[in-house]
C-alpha positions as CSV (number, residue, x, y, z in Angstrom):
1,X,85.5,130.0,128.9
2,X,85.5,133.5,127.5
3,X,82.4,132.9,125.4
4,X,80.5,131.5,128.3
5,X,81.1,127.8,127.4
6,X,81.5,125.8,130.6
7,X,84.2,123.0,130.9
8,X,85.2,120.7,133.7
9,X,88.7,119.7,134.6
10,X,90.6,118.2,137.5
11,X,93.1,120.4,139.3
12,X,95.1,120.7,142.5
13,X,95.4,123.8,144.6
14,X,98.8,124.1,146.3
15,X,99.0,126.6,149.3
16,X,102.1,127.9,150.9
17,X,101.6,129.4,154.3
18,X,103.7,132.2,155.9
19,X,105.1,132.4,159.4
20,X,101.8,134.1,160.5
21,X,99.8,131.0,159.3
22,X,98.2,133.1,156.5
23,X,98.3,132.1,152.9
24,X,101.4,133.5,151.3
25,X,101.1,131.9,147.9
26,X,98.6,129.7,146.0
27,X,99.3,127.8,142.8
28,X,96.7,126.0,140.7
29,X,98.0,123.0,138.8
30,X,96.0,121.4,136.0
31,X,96.6,119.6,132.7
32,X,95.1,121.4,129.8
33,X,95.4,118.5,127.4
34,X,91.9,117.1,128.0
35,X,90.4,120.5,127.5
36,X,92.3,121.2,124.3
37,X,91.2,117.8,123.1
38,X,87.5,118.9,123.5
39,X,87.8,122.5,122.3
40,X,90.9,122.6,120.2
41,X,92.8,125.9,120.0
42,X,89.6,127.9,119.7
43,X,90.4,129.8,122.9
44,X,94.2,130.3,122.3
């Protein structure tokens, strides 16, 4: 976190590859609800 606090969360990285087989786009998908339950809106 911004103040140095470390948190753990599950996520999925989704890669889209271009015609040249290189990464064209990457999206990281995660649910922030468990983190918000732990830290509240302190980092909003």
